[in-house]
MIKE-427390 format. One line per field, with one value per residue (C-alpha): residue in three letters; x, z, y. Coordinates in Angstrom, 1 decimal, always signed. Last residue first. Example, Ala and Ser with C-alpha at 12.3 -4.5 7.8 and 13.67 -1.06 7.14 Angstrom:
! residues 2
type = SER:ALA
u = +13.7:+12.3
w = +7.1:+7.8
v = -1.1:-4.5
This chain:
! residues 606
type = ALA:ALA:PRO:GLY:LEU:VAL:PRO:GLY:GLY:GLY:LEU:HIS:LYS:LEU:ALA:PHE:GLU:LEU:GLU:LEU:ARG:VAL:GLN:LYS:ILE:ARG:GLU:GLU:VAL:VAL:LEU:SER:GLY:HIS:GLY:ALA:ASP:TYR:ARG:TYR:VAL:GLU:HIS:VAL:ALA:GLY:ARG:ALA:ALA:LEU:ARG:ASP:VAL:TYR:ASN:GLU:VAL:GLN:ARG:ILE:PRO:CYS:ARG:PRO:ASP:ASN:VAL:GLY:ALA:SER:ILE:TYR:VAL:PRO:ALA:ARG:VAL:ALA:ASP:VAL:TYR:THR:LEU:PRO:SER:SER:ALA:GLU:PHE:ARG:GLU:PRO:VAL:GLU:GLU:PRO:THR:GLY:GLY:LEU:LEU:THR:ARG:ASP:MET:ALA:LYS:LEU:ALA:GLU:MET:GLU:ASP:HIS:TYR:ALA:THR:VAL:TYR:ASP:ALA:VAL:PRO:VAL:ALA:ALA:LEU:GLY:LEU:ALA:TRP:ALA:ASP:PRO:GLN:THR:GLY:LEU:GLY:LEU:LEU:THR:LEU:TYR:GLY:GLY:TRP:SER:GLY:GLY:ALA:LEU:VAL:LEU:ARG:GLU:PRO:ASP:ALA:LEU:GLY:SER:GLU:VAL:SER:TRP:GLU:ARG:VAL:ALA:ALA:ILE:ASP:GLU:LEU:GLU:ILE:LEU:GLY:VAL:ARG:HIS:LYS:LEU:ALA:ASP:THR:TRP:ALA:ARG:GLY:TYR:GLY:THR:SER:GLY:ARG:TYR:ASN:VAL:ARG:VAL:VAL:ALA:PHE:GLY:HIS:ASP:VAL:TRP:ALA:ALA:PRO:GLY:SER:ALA:PHE:ALA:ASP:SER:ASP:HIS:TRP:THR:PRO:GLY:GLY:HIS:ILE:GLU:PHE:VAL:THR:PRO:PHE:PRO:GLY:GLU:GLY:THR:ALA:PRO:LYS:GLN:VAL:LEU:ALA:HIS:ILE:ARG:GLY:GLY:PRO:GLY:GLU:VAL:TRP:ALA:ASP:GLU:VAL:PRO:VAL:SER:PRO:PRO:ALA:LYS:ALA:GLY:PRO:PRO:ASP:LEU:VAL:VAL:ALA:GLY:SER:THR:SER:ARG:VAL:ALA:PRO:PRO:GLN:GLU:ALA:SER:SER:TRP:LEU:TYR:GLU:VAL:THR:GLY:ASP:PRO:ARG:ALA:THR:ALA:GLY:SER:VAL:THR:GLY:ALA:PRO:THR:GLU:VAL:ARG:VAL:PRO:ALA:ALA:ALA:GLY:PRO:GLU:TYR:ARG:TRP:LEU:GLU:SER:ARG:ALA:GLU:PHE:GLU:HIS:GLU:VAL:LEU:LEU:ALA:SER:GLY:ASP:PRO:TYR:TRP:GLU:ALA:GLY:VAL:ASP:GLY:PRO:LEU:ASP:ILE:PRO:LEU:PRO:THR:GLU:THR:GLY:ALA:VAL:PRO:ASP:TRP:ILE:MET:PRO:GLU:TRP:ARG:GLY:ARG:ARG:GLN:HIS:GLY:VAL:LEU:LEU:ARG:THR:ASP:GLY:ALA:VAL:PRO:ALA:PHE:GLY:LEU:VAL:SER:LEU:GLY:LEU:GLU:LYS:THR:GLY:GLY:GLU:THR:ASP:ASP:LEU:GLU:ALA:VAL:THR:SER:GLY:ASP:PRO:ARG:VAL:VAL:ARG:LEU:ALA:SER:HIS:MET:ALA:ASP:GLY:HIS:GLU:THR:HIS:GLU:LEU:ALA:ILE:LEU:THR:GLY:ASP:HIS:SER:LEU:ASP:GLY:VAL:GLY:ALA:SER:GLU:ARG:HIS:ARG:TYR:ILE:GLU:VAL:PRO:GLU:ALA:GLY:PRO:ALA:ARG:VAL:LEU:HIS:VAL:THR:THR:GLY:ASP:GLU:ASP:THR:SER:ARG:GLY:ILE:VAL:ALA:SER:GLY:ASP:ARG:GLY:ILE:ALA:LEU:GLY:ALA:PRO:TYR:SER:PRO:ALA:LEU:GLY:PRO:ALA:ALA:PRO:GLU:ASP:GLU:GLY:GLY:GLY:PHE:PRO:GLN:ARG:MET:TRP:VAL:GLY:PHE:GLU:ASP:GLY:ASP:THR:ASP:SER:PHE:TRP:TRP:ILE:ALA:GLU:GLY:ASP:PRO:THR:LEU:VAL:GLY:ASP:THR:THR:GLY:ASN:PRO:ARG:ASP:THR:VAL:GLN:ARG:GLN:ARG:GLY:SER:ALA:ARG:ASP:TRP:ALA:TYR:LEU:GLU:TYR:THR:GLY:THR:ALA:ASN:SER:VAL:PHE:LEU:SER:ARG:ASP:PRO:ALA:ASP:GLU:ALA:TRP:ASP:PRO:LEU:SER:VAL:ARG:PRO:ALA:ARG:PHE:ARG:LYS:GLU:TRP:ASP:PRO:ALA:ALA:THR:ALA:ASP:THR:THR:THR:MET
u = +108.4:+110.9:+112.9:+116.1:+119.2:+122.6:+125.2:+128.0:+130.6:+130.5:+130.4:+127.9:+125.5:+125.9:+125.1:+122.0:+120.7:+121.1:+119.3:+116.5:+116.2:+116.1:+113.3:+111.3:+111.7:+110.2:+107.3:+106.7:+106.6:+104.2:+104.9:+106.8:+109.2:+108.6:+105.3:+103.7:+103.1:+106.6:+109.2:+112.4:+115.2:+118.2:+121.5:+124.6:+125.1:+124.0:+124.6:+120.9:+119.9:+121.8:+120.4:+116.9:+117.4:+118.3:+115.2:+113.1:+114.2:+113.2:+109.7:+109.3:+109.2:+111.7:+109.5:+106.0:+106.6:+103.6:+105.6:+107.9:+111.4:+114.1:+117.5:+120.3:+123.5:+126.4:+129.6:+131.0:+129.1:+130.8:+127.7:+125.5:+127.6:+125.2:+122.2:+123.5:+122.7:+124.8:+127.0:+124.0:+121.9:+124.7:+125.3:+121.6:+121.5:+118.4:+116.6:+117.2:+115.8:+117.9:+120.7:+121.4:+120.5:+117.8:+116.2:+116.3:+114.5:+111.8:+111.2:+110.9:+108.0:+106.3:+106.1:+108.4:+107.9:+109.9:+112.7:+113.0:+113.2:+116.2:+117.9:+117.8:+118.5:+117.0:+116.7:+113.9:+116.4:+119.9:+122.1:+125.5:+128.3:+132.1:+132.8:+135.9:+136.7:+133.5:+133.8:+131.7:+129.2:+128.8:+128.9:+126.0:+123.9:+124.7:+124.3:+120.8:+120.0:+121.2:+119.0:+116.1:+117.6:+121.2:+124.0:+127.6:+129.1:+132.8:+134.1:+137.5:+138.7:+138.0:+137.1:+138.2:+141.9:+142.5:+143.7:+140.5:+138.1:+140.1:+139.8:+136.1:+135.8:+137.5:+135.4:+132.2:+133.3:+134.0:+130.7:+128.8:+130.4:+129.6:+126.0:+125.2:+128.0:+125.6:+125.2:+125.8:+127.9:+124.7:+124.6:+128.2:+128.0:+124.8:+126.3:+127.1:+123.6:+122.3:+123.9:+124.8:+128.5:+128.6:+127.4:+128.7:+127.3:+129.7:+128.4:+130.7:+129.4:+129.2:+125.5:+124.3:+126.1:+124.1:+120.8:+121.8:+122.2:+118.6:+117.1:+118.1:+118.5:+119.9:+123.4:+122.8:+122.7:+121.9:+119.3:+119.2:+120.1:+117.5:+118.7:+121.4:+124.2:+124.8:+128.4:+128.4:+131.6:+133.0:+135.2:+139.0:+138.7:+138.4:+135.8:+133.0:+130.8:+130.4:+131.1:+129.2:+130.7:+129.4:+131.1:+131.9:+133.8:+136.4:+136.6:+135.6:+138.2:+138.0:+139.8:+138.1:+136.5:+135.2:+132.7:+131.7:+128.2:+127.0:+126.0:+122.4:+119.6:+116.8:+113.5:+110.9:+108.3:+104.7:+102.8:+103.6:+105.1:+103.8:+105.1:+108.0:+108.3:+111.3:+109.4:+111.5:+109.3:+110.1:+108.9:+111.2:+113.4:+115.7:+119.2:+122.5:+122.4:+120.7:+117.0:+114.8:+111.2:+110.5:+108.0:+108.8:+107.1:+105.8:+102.3:+100.9:+103.1:+106.3:+107.0:+110.0:+111.0:+113.8:+116.0:+119.2:+121.9:+123.2:+120.4:+118.2:+118.5:+116.8:+119.7:+119.0:+119.2:+121.2:+121.0:+117.2:+115.0:+112.9:+112.9:+115.0:+114.7:+117.2:+117.1:+119.9:+120.9:+123.7:+125.1:+127.8:+125.5:+121.7:+119.9:+116.2:+115.1:+111.8:+110.9:+109.5:+106.5:+104.2:+101.7:+102.1:+105.9:+106.9:+109.0:+112.7:+115.4:+119.2:+121.8:+125.4:+127.3:+125.1:+124.9:+121.2:+121.2:+117.9:+117.5:+114.3:+112.8:+110.1:+107.5:+104.7:+102.4:+104.9:+106.4:+109.5:+111.1:+114.5:+115.5:+118.7:+119.8:+123.5:+125.8:+124.9:+122.0:+120.5:+117.0:+114.2:+111.1:+109.0:+106.0:+104.8:+101.2:+100.0:+96.2:+95.4:+98.5:+100.2:+102.9:+103.0:+105.1:+108.4:+108.1:+111.3:+113.8:+116.7:+119.8:+121.3:+121.6:+120.9:+117.4:+115.5:+117.4:+117.4:+116.7:+113.0:+110.5:+107.2:+104.4:+100.6:+99.7:+96.1:+94.9:+91.4:+92.4:+95.2:+98.7:+102.2:+104.9:+108.1:+111.1:+112.3:+115.9:+116.4:+113.8:+115.5:+113.1:+112.4:+108.8:+110.1:+107.4:+106.8:+103.4:+102.2:+98.5:+97.2:+93.7:+93.0:+93.0:+95.9:+97.8:+97.9:+101.0:+103.5:+101.3:+103.5:+105.3:+106.8:+107.0:+104.1:+102.2:+98.7:+97.4:+94.0:+91.8:+88.4:+87.2:+83.4:+82.3:+82.2:+83.9:+84.0:+85.9:+87.9:+90.8:+92.8:+96.5:+97.7:+101.1:+102.0:+98.8:+99.1:+101.8:+99.9:+100.6:+98.1:+98.1:+95.1:+94.1:+91.4:+88.4:+86.7:+86.8:+90.0:+91.9:+93.5:+96.8:+97.8:+100.9:+101.6:+99.9:+100.1:+96.8:+93.2:+90.4:+89.2:+85.5:+85.1:+87.4:+87.5:+86.2:+84.3:+85.4:+82.7:+83.0:+85.5:+86.0:+88.2:+85.6:+87.1:+88.1:+89.7:+92.3:+92.7:+95.1:+98.4:+101.2:+101.5:+101.6:+98.8:+96.4:+96.4:+94.3:+95.7:+94.3:+92.3:+91.3:+88.3:+87.1:+90.5:+89.6:+92.7:+91.9:+94.2:+96.5:+97.4:+100.0:+101.3:+99.0:+99.6:+99.8:+96.8:+94.7:+93.4:+93.1:+92.1:+93.2:+92.0:+93.6:+91.7:+93.8:+90.7:+92.3:+95.0:+92.5:+94.8:+93.9:+96.0:+97.3:+98.8:+102.1:+101.5:+102.2:+99.2:+101.2:+103.2:+102.3:+101.6:+100.3:+97.4:+96.6:+93.6:+94.4:+95.7:+92.3:+92.8:+96.1:+95.2:+98.2:+100.8:+102.3:+106.0:+105.9:+105.2:+106.9:+106.0:+108.9:+108.6:+111.6:+113.9:+112.6:+113.8:+117.4:+117.2:+116.5:+113.0:+112.4:+110.2:+108.2:+107.7:+106.4:+104.1:+102.7:+103.4
w = +121.5:+123.2:+126.0:+125.0:+123.7:+125.3:+122.8:+121.8:+123.9:+125.5:+123.7:+126.0:+126.7:+123.3:+121.6:+123.7:+123.4:+119.6:+119.3:+121.5:+119.5:+116.2:+117.5:+118.8:+115.5:+113.8:+116.2:+115.5:+111.8:+111.8:+108.9:+111.2:+110.6:+109.7:+111.6:+114.2:+117.9:+119.3:+121.2:+122.4:+123.8:+125.7:+126.2:+128.4:+128.8:+132.0:+131.0:+130.9:+129.5:+126.3:+125.9:+126.5:+123.9:+121.3:+121.9:+122.1:+118.6:+117.3:+118.8:+117.3:+113.7:+111.1:+108.0:+109.5:+112.0:+114.3:+117.5:+115.7:+116.9:+118.3:+119.6:+121.3:+122.1:+124.3:+122.9:+124.2:+122.1:+122.3:+124.0:+121.1:+118.6:+117.5:+118.1:+115.2:+112.8:+109.7:+110.9:+112.5:+109.4:+107.3:+109.7:+109.7:+106.0:+105.4:+108.7:+108.6:+105.1:+101.9:+99.9:+102.3:+99.9:+98.0:+101.0:+102.7:+99.7:+99.8:+103.5:+102.7:+100.3:+102.9:+105.6:+108.6:+111.7:+110.8:+109.1:+112.0:+114.4:+112.5:+111.9:+115.5:+115.4:+112.1:+112.8:+113.1:+114.1:+115.4:+117.0:+118.0:+120.0:+120.3:+117.4:+116.1:+119.1:+118.9:+115.2:+114.9:+117.6:+117.0:+113.3:+113.4:+115.4:+113.0:+109.9:+111.0:+111.6:+108.1:+106.9:+108.6:+109.9:+110.4:+112.8:+113.7:+115.7:+115.8:+118.7:+119.7:+116.1:+115.6:+111.9:+109.1:+109.5:+106.4:+108.4:+110.4:+107.5:+105.5:+108.2:+108.4:+104.7:+104.8:+107.7:+105.9:+103.0:+105.2:+107.0:+103.7:+103.2:+106.7:+106.4:+104.2:+103.7:+101.5:+98.8:+98.5:+95.4:+93.4:+93.8:+92.8:+89.9:+88.7:+88.3:+90.6:+91.1:+93.6:+96.9:+97.7:+98.1:+100.2:+99.2:+102.4:+104.1:+106.2:+108.5:+110.3:+113.7:+115.2:+116.2:+113.0:+111.1:+113.1:+112.2:+108.5:+108.5:+109.6:+107.5:+104.2:+100.9:+98.1:+96.8:+96.9:+99.3:+97.6:+97.6:+97.4:+101.0:+101.5:+104.3:+104.3:+106.8:+108.6:+109.8:+112.3:+113.0:+116.0:+114.1:+113.3:+112.1:+111.8:+112.9:+110.9:+108.0:+109.8:+107.7:+105.0:+103.3:+100.7:+100.2:+97.0:+97.4:+94.9:+94.6:+96.6:+99.4:+99.4:+97.8:+98.9:+96.8:+98.8:+97.4:+99.2:+100.2:+100.5:+103.9:+105.0:+103.8:+106.1:+105.2:+104.0:+106.3:+105.2:+102.0:+99.7:+96.3:+93.5:+90.0:+90.5:+87.0:+84.6:+81.8:+82.5:+85.6:+89.3:+92.4:+95.2:+97.7:+100.2:+99.1:+100.5:+100.1:+96.8:+95.8:+92.8:+92.2:+88.5:+86.0:+82.3:+79.6:+76.5:+76.5:+77.7:+80.8:+81.2:+84.6:+87.0:+90.3:+92.9:+90.7:+92.7:+92.5:+89.8:+88.4:+85.6:+81.8:+79.7:+77.7:+74.3:+73.8:+71.0:+67.5:+67.2:+66.3:+69.4:+70.6:+73.8:+76.2:+79.1:+82.8:+85.5:+88.6:+91.2:+93.6:+91.2:+88.2:+88.0:+84.7:+84.3:+80.6:+79.5:+76.4:+73.2:+70.8:+73.2:+73.4:+77.2:+77.1:+78.1:+81.1:+81.6:+83.8:+83.5:+85.9:+85.7:+82.6:+79.7:+76.4:+75.5:+72.1:+72.8:+72.3:+70.6:+71.4:+69.2:+69.9:+68.0:+70.9:+73.7:+72.1:+74.2:+74.2:+76.1:+79.2:+81.3:+84.6:+84.7:+83.6:+79.9:+80.1:+83.2:+81.9:+82.4:+80.4:+78.1:+76.8:+73.2:+72.6:+71.0:+70.2:+72.0:+73.1:+76.5:+75.6:+78.4:+81.5:+83.2:+84.1:+85.5:+84.5:+86.4:+85.4:+87.7:+85.5:+86.8:+88.1:+85.3:+82.6:+84.7:+81.8:+81.6:+79.2:+78.8:+76.3:+75.9:+78.9:+79.8:+83.0:+81.8:+81.6:+79.1:+80.4:+80.0:+82.0:+83.2:+85.2:+88.4:+89.8:+93.5:+94.6:+92.9:+93.3:+89.6:+90.3:+90.9:+89.2:+87.5:+85.8:+82.7:+81.9:+78.4:+77.1:+79.1:+76.1:+77.3:+78.6:+82.3:+84.3:+86.7:+89.1:+91.5:+92.3:+95.3:+95.4:+96.5:+93.2:+92.1:+89.1:+87.5:+90.6:+89.8:+92.1:+92.4:+91.2:+93.6:+91.1:+87.7:+86.2:+89.3:+88.2:+90.9:+91.4:+94.1:+95.8:+98.7:+99.9:+103.6:+104.4:+102.3:+99.2:+97.0:+93.5:+92.2:+88.5:+88.2:+85.9:+85.4:+81.6:+81.5:+83.5:+87.0:+87.8:+91.3:+92.8:+95.5:+98.6:+101.8:+102.5:+103.8:+102.3:+98.7:+97.8:+98.8:+96.0:+96.3:+99.8:+100.3:+101.4:+101.6:+99.6:+98.0:+94.6:+93.4:+94.7:+97.3:+96.9:+99.5:+99.0:+101.7:+104.6:+105.9:+105.7:+109.6:+109.8:+112.4:+110.6:+106.7:+104.2:+100.7:+98.6:+95.4:+94.1:+91.8:+88.8:+87.3:+84.1:+84.4:+88.1:+90.5:+92.8:+96.4:+98.9:+101.3:+104.4:+107.9:+111.4:+112.9:+109.7:+107.5:+103.9:+100.9:+101.9:+99.4:+96.8:+94.5:+91.8:+89.5:+86.5:+88.5:+90.6:+93.3:+95.6:+98.7:+100.3:+103.9:+105.6:+109.2:+110.5:+108.7:+105.7:+105.5:+101.8:+99.3:+95.8:+93.5:+90.3:+88.1:+85.3:+83.3:+82.9:+80.6:+82.2:+85.7:+87.3:+89.9:+91.7:+92.7:+96.5:+98.7:+101.7:+104.4:+106.7:+110.0:+109.5:+108.3:+111.1:+113.7:+112.5:+112.2:+115.9:+116.9:+117.6:+114.6:+115.4:+119.0:+117.7:+115.3:+118.1:+118.4
v = +109.9:+107.7:+109.4:+111.2:+109.5:+110.2:+111.2:+108.8:+107.1:+103.6:+100.3:+98.6:+101.4:+103.0:+99.8:+99.0:+102.6:+102.5:+99.2:+100.4:+103.6:+101.6:+99.5:+102.5:+104.2:+101.1:+101.0:+104.7:+104.1:+101.2:+98.7:+96.4:+93.5:+89.9:+89.7:+92.0:+92.2:+93.0:+91.0:+92.8:+90.6:+91.8:+89.9:+89.5:+85.8:+84.3:+80.7:+79.6:+83.0:+82.6:+79.1:+80.3:+83.1:+80.5:+78.4:+81.6:+82.6:+79.1:+79.6:+83.1:+82.1:+83.5:+83.5:+83.2:+86.1:+86.5:+87.2:+89.6:+89.5:+91.8:+90.4:+92.3:+90.4:+91.4:+89.8:+86.5:+83.9:+80.5:+78.9:+79.9:+78.0:+75.2:+77.6:+79.8:+77.0:+76.4:+73.5:+71.8:+72.2:+70.7:+67.8:+67.0:+66.4:+64.1:+64.7:+68.5:+68.4:+68.4:+70.0:+72.9:+75.8:+73.9:+72.3:+75.8:+77.3:+74.6:+75.2:+78.9:+78.2:+76.0:+78.8:+78.4:+76.1:+73.0:+74.9:+77.4:+74.5:+73.1:+76.5:+77.7:+81.5:+82.6:+86.3:+88.8:+91.6:+90.7:+93.3:+92.0:+93.7:+93.7:+91.5:+89.6:+87.4:+85.4:+84.6:+81.4:+82.3:+86.1:+85.4:+82.9:+85.4:+88.2:+86.0:+85.1:+88.8:+89.5:+86.7:+88.5:+91.8:+92.9:+93.8:+93.0:+95.8:+96.5:+98.7:+97.3:+97.0:+100.7:+100.9:+103.2:+102.9:+100.9:+97.9:+97.8:+98.1:+95.6:+93.0:+93.5:+93.2:+89.8:+88.7:+89.7:+87.5:+84.5:+85.2:+84.8:+81.4:+80.3:+81.2:+78.2:+75.8:+73.7:+76.3:+80.1:+80.3:+80.6:+84.4:+85.0:+82.5:+84.1:+87.6:+90.5:+92.0:+89.5:+88.6:+84.9:+85.7:+88.9:+92.3:+93.9:+97.0:+99.1:+101.9:+104.3:+105.4:+108.9:+108.9:+110.5:+107.7:+105.2:+106.9:+107.1:+103.3:+102.9:+105.6:+104.0:+106.0:+104.0:+103.3:+99.6:+96.7:+93.3:+90.6:+86.8:+86.3:+87.8:+90.1:+92.7:+92.9:+96.2:+96.1:+98.9:+100.7:+102.6:+105.0:+104.9:+107.4:+111.2:+113.6:+115.2:+113.9:+110.6:+107.5:+105.6:+102.6:+100.2:+96.9:+94.9:+91.7:+90.5:+86.8:+83.7:+83.8:+87.6:+90.6:+93.8:+96.5:+99.5:+102.0:+105.2:+106.2:+109.8:+111.3:+111.8:+114.1:+115.3:+113.7:+116.2:+117.7:+117.3:+116.7:+113.8:+114.7:+112.4:+112.9:+115.2:+116.7:+116.6:+114.9:+111.8:+111.5:+111.4:+109.7:+110.8:+108.9:+110.7:+112.0:+110.8:+107.1:+107.7:+107.8:+107.2:+105.9:+106.1:+107.4:+107.1:+109.2:+107.5:+109.0:+105.6:+105.7:+103.7:+102.3:+102.3:+100.8:+101.2:+103.3:+103.7:+106.4:+108.6:+110.7:+109.4:+109.7:+107.0:+105.5:+104.0:+100.2:+98.5:+97.2:+97.6:+94.7:+95.0:+98.7:+99.1:+102.0:+102.2:+102.9:+103.0:+101.3:+101.5:+98.8:+97.5:+97.1:+97.1:+97.8:+98.3:+98.2:+99.7:+97.6:+98.9:+98.8:+96.9:+99.8:+100.2:+99.9:+96.4:+95.5:+94.8:+93.4:+93.4:+92.2:+93.4:+94.6:+95.8:+94.0:+94.4:+92.6:+90.7:+86.9:+85.9:+82.5:+80.9:+78.2:+80.0:+79.6:+80.0:+83.2:+83.9:+87.3:+87.7:+89.5:+89.5:+88.0:+87.0:+84.2:+84.2:+81.7:+83.4:+84.2:+86.8:+86.5:+88.7:+86.7:+87.1:+86.0:+89.2:+88.9:+92.1:+94.1:+94.4:+91.8:+89.3:+90.0:+89.6:+85.9:+84.5:+81.8:+80.2:+78.3:+75.6:+72.5:+69.0:+70.0:+68.4:+70.3:+73.5:+75.9:+74.9:+76.5:+74.7:+75.2:+75.3:+73.1:+72.5:+74.2:+75.1:+78.7:+77.7:+77.1:+78.6:+76.9:+78.4:+76.9:+78.5:+78.5:+79.1:+76.6:+73.7:+70.7:+70.0:+71.1:+74.6:+76.6:+80.0:+80.2:+82.1:+82.1:+82.3:+83.0:+86.2:+88.5:+90.6:+87.5:+86.7:+86.9:+85.1:+83.1:+81.2:+77.9:+76.2:+72.4:+70.2:+70.8:+71.9:+73.7:+74.6:+74.7:+76.3:+79.0:+79.5:+82.9:+85.9:+88.2:+86.5:+83.6:+82.7:+80.5:+78.8:+78.0:+75.6:+75.5:+73.1:+71.5:+71.1:+73.7:+76.2:+78.3:+80.0:+81.5:+83.3:+83.8:+86.4:+86.9:+90.2:+90.1:+92.3:+89.7:+89.9:+88.2:+87.2:+85.5:+82.9:+84.4:+82.5:+80.9:+81.6:+79.5:+80.1:+80.2:+83.8:+85.0:+88.8:+88.8:+92.1:+95.6:+98.2:+101.5:+103.8:+105.2:+102.3:+99.8:+97.4:+93.7:+91.5:+88.8:+86.2:+85.5:+84.3:+86.9:+86.8:+90.7:+91.1:+88.8:+88.9:+90.8:+91.1:+94.0:+93.9:+97.4:+98.0:+100.0:+100.6:+98.7:+96.5:+95.7:+97.5:+95.4:+95.7:+94.3:+97.0:+97.0:+98.2:+96.6:+98.4:+98.3:+101.2:+100.4:+102.5:+106.0:+108.6:+110.8:+113.2:+114.9:+115.0:+113.4:+111.7:+109.7:+108.3:+105.3:+104.8:+101.6:+101.7:+102.0:+103.3:+106.8:+108.3:+109.4:+106.1:+105.6:+102.9:+103.5:+102.9:+104.7:+105.6:+108.0:+105.0:+103.5:+100.5:+99.3:+100.6:+102.4:+101.5:+104.5:+104.2:+104.1:+107.1:+108.6:+111.0:+111.9:+110.0:+107.7:+110.4:+112.7:+110.2:+110.3:+114.1:+114.5:+115.6:+119.3:+119.8:+116.7:+117.9:+121.2:+119.5:+117.4:+113.6
């Protein structure tokens, strides 16, 4: 696209094309060396940044993009994960920080799905792998190019959490008890011998999870910061697996709380999420309470404390596009090029539902009065939540005269453990009960036009879209499902092993063990009841929502002449190519405007 064309493009396209950067990661022992992700070339790729000289260079350049990368502690090399066309199955590659040829980082390991990575100061690496054949394995590579040594193996899902400062302790998260939603922790030596265990599931009979937040970044310090759910939400504590001590922290903030160490180990940078907003705090172990780190109202998508004590964070709101800021007041990393146009702010709605109060986020056009045609944009996960953060997709709908409603249904994070864990056995149907309650509110409040309600979403949101169109056929005028689960049984058999484990946890077994639950939760069961026009987009290399099960659903729509369109693209679970993403949104907009009527006519694709 030429500069003139870019200037003339509508705002919704400009938001996608505007250069963006992630929060820069930095090398622990060489903090001037950083790594970040950017879409500057039109595809999301990794970039190296030497802060001392200001030099930036592109590290990866692949047709379908690259986002997974890690700096070695000395800053001398970058590890990045190489898959094939977005299928998430591949190997770790290694490239010098200053540039040079890529080489396999662990040539003795066959391709796999990644299951965590930790790199030591002595050049060693702990690499987690997941395959359908072996389940999870963890390997120690003592030096670049050395023969990998297997130190862990189990059929259930697990992953590498962290490596201690001196490389003598390895923290693993595992689900050997069979509950993929609630991990236990094990700390092992490099030879695989166990140092200590921490398990809040009591052998799978108690549903409390643990997560690795990081070892203390100090030589000889064996303290491990972990997340726990013992008080009904995520919050941090300090566990010393060598001393056998657990230290609760008096961080009494509502909502979910995470944390990471300051670089000298003297304090914790606390990330607090509550009711779709987030904020930062500093806590010094032994203090009575944390101290607020000032950030604007909105969402902090990531934060890190620098060696000088300043905090860098990636911030946005529904109205304002993302920026990497510092508590010093500076913009840390400002990509060149046109800035994303702002959108409209988000409003909160609280609706009484069958499982308790439901939080929904609402955006509506700045001009005109309701009722509006309304898109219910359903988030994926399901263990995720929508927040007051900038999102180009919803903003595009608002630009075209639609209101957008996003529902943090039961199963979403950020509202306590009970809300997240309510999603069991009646999978999909529970979430749709909450969405139905908010839909009813949206109509009764005068926000939404009941004749022009759109159910939409990607991944789990795409799954709920197809399930909702079949189980609530009179409620929706249109459905837009991206990379969805469409045929739950086939999806289970074709998906990656870690997701099989999650499905067994959610539904209480395999399709052979609990066929009635899979049938009740599968969109394919209700496909013949679908009345609304359906648009489906799917990546042909998707390992999470594989293409075969989508085709099964589409074949059933086609067999009875149902109104539908399907767009297949050459990538995995979504695309990292900006123009491809714009094309997908354009196709969704065109489909909706064609079948709902009204709205501006879209010009040809760029």
